[in-house]
Each structure stands twice: as structure tokens, then as C-alpha cells.
C-alpha positions as a Python dict, from the first residue, in 0.01 Angstrom:
ca = {
    (1, 'M'): (0, 0, 0),
    (2, 'R'): (-16, -177, 327),
    (3, 'V'): (101, -551, 338),
    (4, 'N'): (34, -771, 643),
    (5, 'E'): (266, -1046, 746),
    (6, 'I'): (92, -1378, 815),
    (7, 'K'): (220, -1511, 1152),
    (8, 'R'): (-88, -1683, 1287),
    (9, 'V'): (-361, -1854, 1088),
    (10, 'L'): (-693, -2012, 1197),
    (11, 'I'): (-815, -2293, 977),
    (12, 'S'): (-1149, -2468, 1022),
    (13, 'V'): (-1307, -2594, 693),
    (14, 'T'): (-1580, -2824, 579),
    (15, 'D'): (-1448, -2858, 232),
    (16, 'K'): (-1100, -2998, 277),
    (17, 'K'): (-990, -2983, -89),
    (18, 'G'): (-648, -2838, -111),
    (19, 'I'): (-623, -2753, 250),
    (20, 'V'): (-324, -2965, 336),
    (21, 'E'): (-117, -2809, 65),
    (22, 'F'): (-228, -2462, 166),
    (23, 'A'): (-152, -2511, 532),
    (24, 'K'): (187, -2654, 443),
    (25, 'G'): (260, -2344, 238),
    (26, 'L'): (162, -2119, 510),
    (27, 'A'): (381, -2316, 759),
    (28, 'D'): (670, -2275, 530),
    (29, 'F'): (651, -1906, 596),
    (30, 'G'): (655, -1970, 969),
    (31, 'A'): (294, -1916, 1038),
    (32, 'E'): (140, -2078, 1341),
    (33, 'I'): (-172, -2299, 1253),
    (34, 'L'): (-468, -2293, 1474),
    (35, 'S'): (-745, -2535, 1415),
    (36, 'T'): (-1047, -2726, 1540),
    (37, 'G'): (-1185, -3087, 1542),
    (38, 'G'): (-1177, -3275, 1212),
    (39, 'T'): (-971, -3008, 1031),
    (40, 'A'): (-693, -3026, 1301),
    (41, 'A'): (-691, -3408, 1269),
    (42, 'H'): (-675, -3399, 895),
    (43, 'M'): (-381, -3170, 896),
    (44, 'R'): (-200, -3359, 1174),
    (45, 'N'): (-232, -3680, 985),
    (46, 'S'): (-55, -3507, 694),
    (47, 'G'): (241, -3405, 916),
    (48, 'I'): (144, -3047, 984),
    (49, 'K'): (207, -2902, 1320),
    (50, 'V'): (-133, -2764, 1466),
    (51, 'T'): (-224, -2587, 1785),
    (52, 'D'): (-582, -2668, 1900),
    (53, 'V'): (-817, -2377, 1946),
    (54, 'S'): (-903, -2506, 2293),
    (55, 'E'): (-530, -2496, 2382),
    (56, 'H'): (-499, -2133, 2240),
    (57, 'T'): (-787, -2013, 2431),
    (58, 'G'): (-750, -2213, 2751),
    (59, 'F'): (-1122, -2310, 2724),
    (60, 'P'): (-1239, -2657, 2608),
    (61, 'E'): (-1473, -2731, 2319),
    (62, 'M'): (-1806, -2821, 2459),
    (63, 'M'): (-2185, -2875, 2367),
    (64, 'D'): (-2109, -3112, 2073),
    (65, 'G'): (-1859, -2858, 1935),
    (66, 'R'): (-2120, -2581, 1926),
    (67, 'L'): (-1886, -2379, 2153),
    (68, 'K'): (-1534, -2359, 2057),
    (69, 'T'): (-1436, -2051, 1861),
    (70, 'L'): (-1677, -1796, 2030),
    (71, 'H'): (-1417, -1675, 2256),
    (72, 'P'): (-1243, -1329, 2318),
    (73, 'K'): (-899, -1488, 2244),
    (74, 'I'): (-1029, -1573, 1900),
    (75, 'H'): (-1244, -1274, 1823),
    (76, 'G'): (-1004, -1026, 1985),
    (77, 'G'): (-721, -1170, 1780),
    (78, 'I'): (-914, -1129, 1469),
    (79, 'L'): (-1085, -786, 1533),
    (80, 'A'): (-798, -596, 1699),
    (81, 'I'): (-707, -289, 1495),
    (82, 'R'): (-326, -312, 1467),
    (83, 'D'): (-261, 68, 1439),
    (84, 'N'): (-506, 151, 1734),
    (85, 'K'): (-306, 192, 2052),
    (86, 'S'): (-576, 116, 2297),
    (87, 'H'): (-669, -210, 2091),
    (88, 'M'): (-318, -339, 2117),
    (89, 'E'): (-280, -255, 2484),
    (90, 'A'): (-603, -438, 2558),
    (91, 'A'): (-473, -741, 2353),
    (92, 'T'): (-144, -741, 2540),
    (93, 'K'): (-315, -702, 2883),
    (94, 'H'): (-548, -999, 2833),
    (95, 'G'): (-303, -1222, 2651),
    (96, 'I'): (-491, -1211, 2315),
    (97, 'G'): (-257, -1331, 2040),
    (98, 'L'): (-321, -1172, 1697),
    (99, 'I'): (-468, -1380, 1422),
    (100, 'D'): (-347, -1266, 1071),
    (101, 'M'): (-555, -1499, 850),
    (102, 'V'): (-886, -1691, 886),
    (103, 'V'): (-949, -1983, 655),
    (104, 'I'): (-1306, -2118, 682),
    (105, 'N'): (-1585, -2256, 468),
    (106, 'L'): (-1919, -2321, 623),
    (107, 'Y'): (-2128, -2619, 710),
    (108, 'R'): (-2306, -2729, 396),
    (109, 'F'): (-2659, -2604, 472),
    (110, 'E'): (-2769, -2567, 114),
    (111, 'D'): (-2651, -2929, 28),
    (112, 'T'): (-2823, -3061, 341),
    (113, 'V'): (-3159, -2905, 280),
    (114, 'A'): (-3148, -3015, -82),
    (115, 'K'): (-3128, -3367, 8),
    (116, 'E'): (-3445, -3586, -38),
    (117, 'G'): (-3629, -3616, 298),
    (118, 'C'): (-3406, -3365, 498),
    (119, 'K'): (-3560, -3306, 841),
    (120, 'L'): (-3585, -2976, 1015),
    (121, 'E'): (-3364, -3096, 1288),
    (122, 'E'): (-3092, -3191, 1047),
    (123, 'A'): (-3126, -2860, 877),
    (124, 'I'): (-3092, -2663, 1199),
    (125, 'E'): (-2776, -2856, 1304),
    (126, 'N'): (-2617, -2756, 973),
    (127, 'I'): (-2663, -2391, 1043),
    (128, 'D'): (-2309, -2267, 1111),
    (129, 'I'): (-2270, -2009, 1377),
    (130, 'G'): (-1898, -1982, 1469),
    (131, 'G'): (-1798, -1979, 1104),
    (132, 'P'): (-2001, -1680, 977),
    (133, 'T'): (-1921, -1490, 1298),
    (134, 'M'): (-1533, -1524, 1245),
    (135, 'L'): (-1572, -1461, 872),
    (136, 'R'): (-1751, -1141, 930),
    (137, 'A'): (-1506, -1032, 1193),
    (138, 'A'): (-1215, -1099, 964),
    (139, 'A'): (-1379, -938, 674),
    (140, 'K'): (-1461, -626, 875),
    (141, 'N'): (-1099, -599, 984),
    (142, 'H'): (-963, -665, 638),
    (143, 'R'): (-698, -399, 657),
    (144, 'F'): (-508, -632, 886),
    (145, 'V'): (-657, -973, 835),
    (146, 'S'): (-680, -1197, 536),
    (147, 'V'): (-1003, -1400, 510),
    (148, 'V'): (-1019, -1704, 284),
    (149, 'T'): (-1345, -1889, 211),
    (150, 'D'): (-1266, -2041, -135),
    (151, 'P'): (-1006, -2318, -205),
    (152, 'A'): (-983, -2168, -552),
    (153, 'D'): (-793, -1872, -384),
    (154, 'Y'): (-532, -2081, -201),
    (155, 'E'): (-277, -2097, -487),
    (156, 'T'): (-307, -1724, -566),
    (157, 'I'): (-252, -1624, -199),
    (158, 'L'): (49, -1853, -173),
    (159, 'A'): (183, -1700, -493),
    (160, 'E'): (151, -1349, -347),
    (161, 'M'): (315, -1452, -31),
    (162, 'K'): (600, -1594, -222),
    (163, 'K'): (660, -1263, -394),
    (164, 'T'): (631, -1063, -65),
    (165, 'G'): (807, -1290, 180),
    (166, 'G'): (500, -1413, 360),
    (167, 'K'): (286, -1110, 340),
    (168, 'V'): (-57, -1028, 180),
    (169, 'S'): (-151, -688, 47),
    (170, 'E'): (-447, -474, 169),
    (171, 'A'): (-590, -474, -190),
    (172, 'T'): (-598, -861, -184),
    (173, 'N'): (-746, -862, 166),
    (174, 'F'): (-1026, -621, 50),
    (175, 'A'): (-1109, -844, -246),
    (176, 'L'): (-1131, -1139, -20),
    (177, 'A'): (-1339, -953, 233),
    (178, 'V'): (-1597, -855, -38),
    (179, 'K'): (-1616, -1221, -141),
    (180, 'T'): (-1661, -1314, 216),
    (181, 'F'): (-1961, -1084, 276),
    (182, 'Q'): (-2118, -1205, -46),
    (183, 'L'): (-2076, -1566, 87),
    (184, 'T'): (-2228, -1477, 422),
    (185, 'A'): (-2525, -1296, 270),
    (186, 'R'): (-2599, -1580, 48),
    (187, 'Y'): (-2572, -1829, 339),
    (188, 'D'): (-2803, -1633, 556),
    (189, 'G'): (-3037, -1599, 262),
    (190, 'A'): (-3058, -1974, 209),
    (191, 'I'): (-3147, -2022, 571),
    (192, 'S'): (-3399, -1752, 565),
    (193, 'N'): (-3560, -1896, 241),
    (194, 'Y'): (-3566, -2246, 401),
    (195, 'L'): (-3710, -2161, 730),
    (196, 'G'): (-3943, -1909, 596),
    (197, 'A'): (-4109, -2174, 386),
    (198, 'I'): (-4196, -2382, 683),
    (199, 'S'): (-4530, -2329, 852),
    (200, 'P'): (-4532, -2221, 1215),
    (201, 'D'): (-4674, -2556, 1320),
    (202, 'K'): (-4387, -2723, 1112),
    (203, 'Q'): (-4659, -2955, 944),
    (204, 'E'): (-4602, -2844, 598),
    (205, 'K'): (-4357, -2668, 372),
    (206, 'K'): (-4481, -2354, 165),
    (207, 'L'): (-4383, -2328, -194),
    (208, 'F'): (-4285, -1965, -159),
    (209, 'P'): (-4113, -1835, 158),
    (210, 'D'): (-4224, -1531, 365),
    (211, 'T'): (-3923, -1340, 228),
    (212, 'F'): (-3708, -1439, -66),
    (213, 'T'): (-3342, -1388, -108),
    (214, 'I'): (-3126, -1496, -407),
    (215, 'Q'): (-2780, -1397, -522),
    (216, 'F'): (-2664, -1350, -866),
    (217, 'A'): (-2294, -1280, -975),
    (218, 'K'): (-2215, -1023, -1238),
    (219, 'A'): (-2109, -1199, -1554),
    (220, 'Q'): (-2044, -898, -1758),
    (221, 'D'): (-2134, -537, -1818),
    (222, 'L'): (-2332, -478, -2131),
    (223, 'R'): (-2299, -205, -2386),
    (224, 'Y'): (-2652, -97, -2310),
    (225, 'G'): (-2989, -236, -2238),
    (226, 'E'): (-3300, -287, -2456),
    (227, 'N'): (-3223, 64, -2602),
    (228, 'P'): (-2903, 254, -2627),
    (229, 'H'): (-3003, 511, -2350),
    (230, 'Q'): (-3039, 228, -2089),
    (231, 'Q'): (-2739, 90, -1901),
    (232, 'A'): (-2742, -280, -1830),
    (233, 'A'): (-2538, -576, -1694),
    (234, 'F'): (-2581, -957, -1710),
    (235, 'Y'): (-2591, -1155, -1380),
    (236, 'R'): (-2565, -1518, -1339),
    (237, 'E'): (-2723, -1729, -1067),
    (238, 'R'): (-2456, -1862, -843),
    (239, 'D'): (-2377, -2236, -864),
    (240, 'A'): (-2657, -2290, -1113),
    (241, 'S'): (-2565, -2631, -1245),
    (242, 'L'): (-2796, -2611, -1541),
    (243, 'S'): (-2794, -2651, -1907),
    (244, 'A'): (-2889, -2288, -1931),
    (245, 'L'): (-2769, -1980, -2115),
    (246, 'S'): (-2612, -1838, -1802),
    (247, 'N'): (-2364, -2132, -1824),
    (248, 'A'): (-2288, -2096, -2196),
    (249, 'R'): (-1933, -2045, -2318),
    (250, 'Q'): (-1892, -1790, -2593),
    (251, 'I'): (-1654, -1937, -2847),
    (252, 'Q'): (-1647, -1642, -3093),
    (253, 'G'): (-1813, -1323, -3201),
    (254, 'K'): (-1902, -977, -3071),
    (255, 'E'): (-1994, -917, -2715),
    (256, 'L'): (-2348, -1026, -2634),
    (257, 'S'): (-2607, -753, -2607),
    (258, 'Y'): (-2906, -731, -2366),
    (259, 'N'): (-3136, -828, -2647),
    (260, 'N'): (-2911, -1103, -2765),
    (261, 'I'): (-2918, -1265, -2408),
    (262, 'M'): (-3298, -1245, -2391),
    (263, 'D'): (-3352, -1388, -2734),
    (264, 'S'): (-3094, -1656, -2686),
    (265, 'D'): (-3247, -1775, -2355),
    (266, 'A'): (-3581, -1795, -2526),
    (267, 'A'): (-3426, -1994, -2813),
    (268, 'W'): (-3249, -2237, -2592),
    (269, 'L'): (-3549, -2296, -2360),
    (270, 'A'): (-3761, -2367, -2673),
    (271, 'V'): (-3528, -2609, -2843),
    (272, 'S'): (-3464, -2787, -2527),
    (273, 'D'): (-3834, -2897, -2508),
    (274, 'F'): (-3764, -3145, -2786),
    (275, 'D'): (-3606, -3496, -2748),
    (276, 'L'): (-3551, -3547, -3124),
    (277, 'P'): (-3284, -3333, -3303),
    (278, 'A'): (-3436, -2998, -3318),
    (279, 'A'): (-3371, -2640, -3430),
    (280, 'V'): (-3556, -2315, -3323),
    (281, 'I'): (-3514, -1976, -3475),
    (282, 'I'): (-3611, -1686, -3247),
    (283, 'K'): (-3667, -1321, -3340),
    (284, 'H'): (-3776, -1065, -3078),
    (285, 'A'): (-3840, -1338, -2823),
    (286, 'N'): (-4082, -1535, -3052),
    (287, 'P'): (-4007, -1836, -3259),
    (288, 'C'): (-4021, -1769, -3637),
    (289, 'G'): (-3899, -2116, -3712),
    (290, 'A'): (-3890, -2453, -3543),
    (291, 'A'): (-3848, -2810, -3674),
    (292, 'T'): (-3742, -3164, -3559),
    (293, 'T'): (-3581, -3438, -3763),
    (294, 'S'): (-3483, -3795, -3748),
    (295, 'A'): (-3201, -3724, -3976),
    (296, 'D'): (-2904, -3492, -3951),
    (297, 'I'): (-2936, -3175, -3738),
    (298, 'S'): (-2884, -2967, -4055),
    (299, 'D'): (-3231, -3095, -4178),
    (300, 'A'): (-3400, -2956, -3853),
    (301, 'Y'): (-3218, -2623, -3928),
    (302, 'L'): (-3330, -2605, -4291),
    (303, 'K'): (-3693, -2689, -4212),
    (304, 'A'): (-3689, -2439, -3938),
    (305, 'L'): (-3554, -2170, -4173),
    (306, 'A'): (-3821, -2252, -4434),
    (307, 'T'): (-4095, -2146, -4194),
    (308, 'D'): (-4007, -1786, -4234),
    (309, 'P'): (-3660, -1704, -4388),
    (310, 'V'): (-3728, -1327, -4403),
    (311, 'S'): (-3777, -1321, -4027),
    (312, 'A'): (-3486, -1544, -3965),
    (313, 'F'): (-3250, -1279, -4096),
    (314, 'G'): (-3073, -1136, -3790),
    (315, 'G'): (-3225, -1400, -3570),
    (316, 'I'): (-3100, -1650, -3303),
    (317, 'V'): (-3061, -2005, -3384),
    (318, 'A'): (-3071, -2287, -3113),
    (319, 'L'): (-2991, -2645, -3192),
    (320, 'N'): (-3016, -2924, -2933),
    (321, 'R'): (-2738, -3135, -3101),
    (322, 'P'): (-2374, -3058, -3175),
    (323, 'V'): (-2316, -2859, -3490),
    (324, 'N'): (-2128, -3036, -3776),
    (325, 'A'): (-1980, -2901, -4092),
    (326, 'K'): (-2283, -2966, -4293),
    (327, 'T'): (-2498, -2764, -4059),
    (328, 'A'): (-2244, -2489, -4034),
    (329, 'E'): (-2232, -2454, -4419),
    (330, 'E'): (-2606, -2373, -4405),
    (331, 'L'): (-2594, -2154, -4105),
    (332, 'V'): (-2337, -1910, -4256),
    (333, 'K'): (-2548, -1841, -4568),
    (334, 'I'): (-2768, -1584, -4397),
    (335, 'F'): (-2689, -1314, -4143),
    (336, 'L'): (-2752, -1439, -3784),
    (337, 'E'): (-2689, -1283, -3455),
    (338, 'V'): (-2633, -1581, -3234),
    (339, 'I'): (-2596, -1967, -3280),
    (340, 'I'): (-2645, -2176, -2963),
    (341, 'A'): (-2569, -2554, -2937),
    (342, 'P'): (-2428, -2815, -2700),
    (343, 'G'): (-2117, -2847, -2912),
    (344, 'F'): (-1932, -2767, -3236),
    (345, 'D'): (-1687, -2984, -3428),
    (346, 'K'): (-1357, -2840, -3561),
    (347, 'E'): (-1482, -2813, -3922),
    (348, 'A'): (-1795, -2634, -3815),
    (349, 'L'): (-1597, -2383, -3598),
    (350, 'A'): (-1366, -2317, -3895),
    (351, 'L'): (-1668, -2237, -4113),
    (352, 'L'): (-1837, -2019, -3853),
    (353, 'N'): (-1515, -1833, -3784),
    (354, 'A'): (-1545, -1676, -4125),
    (355, 'K'): (-1815, -1457, -3973),
    (356, 'Q'): (-1618, -1308, -3699),
    (357, 'N'): (-1905, -1103, -3557),
    (358, 'L'): (-2129, -1403, -3530),
    (359, 'R'): (-2163, -1492, -3172),
    (360, 'V'): (-2127, -1872, -3111),
    (361, 'L'): (-2232, -2012, -2770),
    (362, 'E'): (-2166, -2358, -2644),
    (363, 'I'): (-2417, -2483, -2381),
    (364, 'P'): (-2314, -2748, -2123),
    (365, 'P'): (-2463, -3070, -2272),
    (366, 'S'): (-2470, -3283, -1959),
    (367, 'C'): (-2710, -3092, -1735),
    (368, 'S'): (-3089, -3109, -1741),
    (369, 'N'): (-3290, -2809, -1804),
    (370, 'R'): (-3622, -2960, -1694),
    (371, 'R'): (-3613, -2813, -1344),
    (372, 'L'): (-3506, -2455, -1379),
    (373, 'G'): (-3639, -2327, -1053),
    (374, 'Y'): (-3814, -1991, -1032),
    (375, 'D'): (-3923, -1751, -1301),
    (376, 'F'): (-3893, -1392, -1192),
    (377, 'R'): (-4065, -1085, -1328),
    (378, 'R'): (-3977, -736, -1192),
    (379, 'V'): (-4260, -487, -1146),
    (380, 'A'): (-4223, -140, -999),
    (381, 'G'): (-4176, -175, -628),
    (382, 'G'): (-4216, -554, -633),
    (383, 'L'): (-4127, -897, -776),
    (384, 'L'): (-4339, -1169, -919),
    (385, 'I'): (-4216, -1513, -861),
    (386, 'Q'): (-4358, -1844, -1020),
    (387, 'D'): (-4218, -2187, -1089),
    (388, 'R'): (-4131, -2226, -1453),
    (389, 'D'): (-4373, -2362, -1718),
    (390, 'S'): (-4153, -2661, -1765),
    (391, 'E'): (-4377, -2962, -1684),
    (392, 'E'): (-4388, -3245, -1930),
    (393, 'F'): (-4732, -3311, -2077),
    (394, 'D'): (-4846, -3631, -2259),
    (395, 'I'): (-5055, -3502, -2547),
    (396, 'R'): (-5249, -3833, -2560),
    (397, 'K'): (-5381, -3768, -2208),
    (398, 'A'): (-5568, -3469, -2343),
    (399, 'Q'): (-5953, -3497, -2362),
    (400, 'V'): (-6092, -3558, -2709),
    (401, 'V'): (-6399, -3339, -2711),
    (402, 'T'): (-6503, -3370, -3088),
    (403, 'K'): (-6683, -3636, -3271),
    (404, 'R'): (-6359, -3723, -3450),
    (405, 'A'): (-6046, -3817, -3263),
    (406, 'P'): (-5708, -3712, -3401),
    (407, 'T'): (-5522, -3956, -3629),
    (408, 'E'): (-5171, -4075, -3537),
    (409, 'A'): (-5024, -3821, -3773),
    (410, 'E'): (-5235, -3536, -3618),
    (411, 'Y'): (-5141, -3638, -3267),
    (412, 'A'): (-4768, -3603, -3363),
    (413, 'A'): (-4839, -3276, -3505),
    (414, 'L'): (-5048, -3152, -3199),
    (415, 'D'): (-4752, -3255, -2975),
    (416, 'F'): (-4514, -3050, -3180),
    (417, 'G'): (-4744, -2756, -3190),
    (418, 'W'): (-4818, -2771, -2813),
    (419, 'R'): (-4440, -2772, -2742),
    (420, 'V'): (-4386, -2465, -2955),
    (421, 'V'): (-4695, -2254, -2862),
    (422, 'K'): (-4583, -2217, -2500),
    (423, 'H'): (-4278, -2029, -2612),
    (424, 'V'): (-4488, -1782, -2819),
    (425, 'K'): (-4599, -1451, -2669),
    (426, 'S'): (-4960, -1448, -2575),
    (427, 'N'): (-5227, -1434, -2729),
    (428, 'A'): (-5038, -1738, -2911),
    (429, 'I'): (-5134, -1940, -3206),
    (430, 'V'): (-4916, -2173, -3410),
    (431, 'Y'): (-4986, -2384, -3721),
    (432, 'A'): (-4764, -2691, -3733),
    (433, 'T'): (-4713, -3030, -3890),
    (434, 'K'): (-4560, -3329, -3694),
    (435, 'D'): (-4209, -3179, -3732),
    (436, 'Q'): (-4224, -2822, -3852),
    (437, 'L'): (-4369, -2491, -3751),
    (438, 'V'): (-4585, -2357, -4032),
    (439, 'G'): (-4722, -2030, -3901),
    (440, 'V'): (-4712, -1806, -3599),
    (441, 'G'): (-4956, -1548, -3451),
    (442, 'A'): (-4795, -1390, -3148),
    (443, 'G'): (-4874, -1118, -2898),
    (444, 'Q'): (-5210, -1000, -3023),
    (445, 'T'): (-5478, -851, -2806),
    (446, 'S'): (-5744, -1072, -2979),
    (447, 'R'): (-5706, -1450, -3023),
    (448, 'V'): (-5881, -1437, -3357),
    (449, 'D'): (-5631, -1183, -3479),
    (450, 'S'): (-5351, -1430, -3392),
    (451, 'V'): (-5526, -1698, -3588),
    (452, 'K'): (-5549, -1457, -3881),
    (453, 'I'): (-5181, -1372, -3867),
    (454, 'A'): (-5059, -1727, -3834),
    (455, 'G'): (-5240, -1804, -4170),
    (456, 'M'): (-5137, -1462, -4328),
    (457, 'R'): (-4770, -1509, -4236),
    (458, 'A'): (-4745, -1859, -4328),
    (459, 'I'): (-4516, -1933, -4633),
    (460, 'L'): (-4557, -2307, -4618),
    (461, 'P'): (-4883, -2464, -4703),
    (462, 'T'): (-5130, -2454, -4415),
    (463, 'R'): (-5374, -2708, -4554),
    (464, 'G'): (-5336, -3034, -4360),
    (465, 'S'): (-5159, -2884, -4070),
    (466, 'V'): (-5277, -2852, -3705),
    (467, 'M'): (-5337, -2557, -3473),
    (468, 'A'): (-5223, -2507, -3120),
    (469, 'S'): (-5354, -2228, -2886),
    (470, 'D'): (-5191, -2125, -2564),
    (471, 'A'): (-5536, -2052, -2407),
    (472, 'F'): (-5898, -2125, -2480),
    (473, 'F'): (-6104, -1985, -2776),
    (474, 'P'): (-6368, -1742, -2643),
    (475, 'F'): (-6569, -1758, -2962),
    (476, 'R'): (-6596, -2001, -3256),
    (477, 'D'): (-6461, -1748, -3504),
    (478, 'G'): (-6101, -1870, -3450),
    (479, 'L'): (-6198, -2227, -3546),
    (480, 'D'): (-6392, -2099, -3850),
    (481, 'L'): (-6076, -1904, -3978),
    (482, 'A'): (-5867, -2212, -3906),
    (483, 'A'): (-6090, -2426, -4112),
    (484, 'Q'): (-6044, -2183, -4406),
    (485, 'A'): (-5670, -2228, -4377),
    (486, 'G'): (-5716, -2610, -4400),
    (487, 'I'): (-5644, -2695, -4034),
    (488, 'T'): (-5754, -3042, -3950),
    (489, 'A'): (-5695, -3073, -3573),
    (490, 'V'): (-5663, -2847, -3275),
    (491, 'V'): (-5507, -2852, -2930),
    (492, 'Q'): (-5613, -2589, -2667),
    (493, 'P'): (-5676, -2584, -2296),
    (494, 'G'): (-6052, -2554, -2306),
    (495, 'E'): (-6262, -2436, -2002),
    (496, 'S'): (-6430, -2145, -2188),
    (497, 'I'): (-6794, -2068, -2118),
    (498, 'R'): (-6847, -2109, -2488),
    (499, 'D'): (-6671, -2443, -2528),
    (500, 'K'): (-6988, -2591, -2658),
    (501, 'D'): (-7000, -2338, -2951),
    (502, 'V'): (-6634, -2390, -3018),
    (503, 'I'): (-6667, -2776, -3020),
    (504, 'K'): (-6979, -2743, -3249),
    (505, 'A'): (-6766, -2534, -3494),
    (506, 'A'): (-6485, -2797, -3499),
    (507, 'D'): (-6745, -3077, -3558),
    (508, 'E'): (-6898, -2883, -3847),
    (509, 'H'): (-6552, -2850, -4001),
    (510, 'N'): (-6472, -3224, -3939),
    (511, 'M'): (-6186, -3112, -3725),
    (512, 'A'): (-6045, -3314, -3433),
    (513, 'M'): (-6004, -3115, -3117),
    (514, 'I'): (-5849, -3198, -2783),
    (515, 'F'): (-5845, -3008, -2452),
    (516, 'T'): (-5540, -3014, -2228),
    (517, 'G'): (-5694, -2851, -1921),
    (518, 'R'): (-5381, -2629, -1891),
    (519, 'R'): (-5275, -2312, -2055),
    (520, 'H'): (-4942, -2163, -2157),
    (521, 'F'): (-4976, -1783, -2129),
    (522, 'K'): (-4644, -1604, -2191),
    (523, 'H'): (-4659, -1237, -2132),
}
């Protein structure tokens, strides 16, 4: 396998973390260091001998640094194919010295445009031109040139050079080149997304750009997809600093399956909607148990389990507080596929470890999940994009439309139900108390059937609970059935052409009903 000796290195970095140590390591192998501007000054201040790019090219930097590396002596030195006779003759004829390694990270365009109040002019100035050009050149010629974009790779590269006497293998160069093209693709995508969301007259910014580019990194291959005959893989959004499933750390258990990941994501999103200690149990992407508590988190789990202990078998449990031994003792009593929480104490892990196939996921606790960005749905030949249904809603701002307003206890229950129903497949109906899911009607083609199922499937008493509906009631029959189940209050979006009939039904049954003016469809 080919190895390339590193004799000359071009370094120009925005992120200067670790660059001094890396440059010193390269210099120890006798490599000449070329550099520009602030990077050169930074290394000189640390005692590293540096040749300015302008000295190397014989051409000064100009135009506020916009023109410095776009020069034949730079790109010729990078692009020359070392085993091509005419390339080497041209390099010799024109005094082009070969460059064996390029160490570059780019202007922070994404960080710049993410800042509050970023102006278009500032964004444009943070579009790197020379950097991507050199990176692409070096990556293209990776048989002979090492291209380094990530400080995390410095130590690995120096370690390899120590073993080979200052050389880097073609295999390493190929891996670095792939990483580089992934970086430049993402960088160009970020620029395209940003500029494509600005109207031609620059007066406003569109919510969705003209074209949309996003990059995901493969986290793992999966055994199969939704069904065994389908192949699948799990990809993670790059640099998503979120309290999200994609950033979870698997502590124990079998490899996650496609369906495990889908259900675990649903469980974590649902439990994260509660501020109090909460537990949510998911089966086939729908909650079959949910509860909050002002006591120990184990209490929330036991109340969630009581909603439907049969469906909970083989389910996914998410808790929004760290798991202690008391909770773990309860969790191991039934078969569960996955447990998700922001932490586990030692005693809890020891108990859970007794079930070695049980998947235990720890979610980063310090990040917010309130702004999770876009929600994607793939369709044949296209992509649907929307912002996530994650906006907070104050239930007390809902419109009271019945003669009777909800009591304090009913408001608490309506708030709980409204938080849960948005995580249930449409048509969605839930029966709830102030801290516990009582019944679920999910995924029916008729709303009245969802009301029936919520009552039929309820194990806990329904009398005295409230009902939440993800969309309006088209007829009064849903209210009439709910009254038979003992429902005392209802929260729904309203805005049906038959709202008057539905309100009349609620008044006849002495129900309190509030309209939120928003719906929570989840297809």
C-alpha cells in the first residue's frame, strides 16, 4: 500500500484547538509549514517556524484576505499527480513546490447565521472560498495528499506518522478525503439553505428555502427494517445538540431495531412534554400508558403501567427523571424492549443488568428538546417538511364554549390529556385524569370509533375523567358516548361547522368544554 512522506504542509484553520501541538509534531518530522494570517501568527507565537503563503507564492495577500491561496503555486502543489511525468515536469518548470498535507477548517458560516440578528452582509463575508477549494483539490488528489479538516484526527495522524517515519498511508488519506467531501457538501448545503430562504428583494426570510439540503451521519446498520425482508440503517443528524434519541447512549441490551428506534423516539418526545416527573409507555408508536407524579419517579411508572398493563408487555418506557433502584425493581417485573431516561444510578443499572437483552438508553439531560427543528416525511418521489408540533400551549387560554367552565381539577386533567393526545395517531381520543392516562382511541377512520375504543379499552374507571380530542368533533355522537362513560370535561380544537350541535350536547350532559383553536393531527 502506498505511503506518502509529509514534507510540506499548508495550515489555515479557523478552529485553532490543538493546532500548535499538531504543527509541532509535523515539524518534528522535518515538514515545512506554510500558513496564512492569524493561523501563522498563532503558530509563530508558539515558537513554530512558519513560511507565509505570500512568501511561498511570491504574490501578496490582498482584498482583505480574499485573495491569498487561490494561486497556481498552491493548487499546483496540491493537485500534481506524483506518478504523472508531465505533471511533475510542469511543476519543476514553473517552480511549483509540492504540498503533501492540507490542514484546513472553514469559516464558521453555520455559527454565524445561527446568531440572533445576523445580517446578510455578515453571512456573505463568512462564506469560505479558498478553504473549500483547497480541501476539494487535496481530497481529489488523496493518493498523494493528506487532507485534514477535524482536530479530532490530529493525534491519530501523528501516531501513524510515528510508526511510519513521517508518512501517511493511502488508506488513511482516502478516509480523510471522504470526510472532507462530506464536510464541503454540508457546508455548501448550509449556504444554499440560508440564501435560498431569502426573498429576491432581501426584505424577508422564507420559512422553507427553495431547495433543502441536510446531512445525516450513519450511526449503525440495522438487522432489518419494519419487516425482516427490508434492509435498514439509522442515521443521525450531524451536530444535533438536542436531548433526542439520536444522541442517546446505549448502556446495555441487544442492538436496537428499526421499530425500537421509531417507538423510542415517540416515547421520549411524549415524556419530554411534561415538566413534572413523568413516565410514558409506547406500543406501536402510540401511548398505552402515561402518568405524572409529585412523588418518586417510580410512582409515575406504576400509574402509567396501570393504564394498560397488557399492552405494556413488550413496550417502550420513557422516564423524564433518572432511574433509581426503586423504579428499576418495578421495571424488571415485566418484559420490556427499551427503557429510556436521562440517567440511571448504580443500583438501578445492577438490577436492569439482570435482563441482559433489555435495551437501556441514557439521553443527554442538559439539552432542551423544545426546538427540534424540522419534521420530515418521505413520500414517493418527494419529501414533506414541516416544523415540529412542539409549541407550548397554556390550556387556560382556551375558549370556554359551554355554560359550565372547567373546575380547577378538570383544567389540570385537560392539560394532561392535551399533552398526551398530540402523541397519539389520528383520529386520536384520550381519557385522562390530572396525572394519568385512562383510555386511548388511536388511528381510527372515524372519530366516534376512537371515542368508543377509548372507553372500551379503559381498565381504570372512566367516570370523572376528561376527554381530549386531537381535532374537532364533526357530530355530537362523540360527546354523547363520552357522557355515557362519565366524562365531565372536554378539550378539542373546535372550528367544525357543527360546533353548535356539539356544544349543545356538552351542555345537555353538564360537561365543560374548551376550544384550543389548534389541532394535533399525527398521521
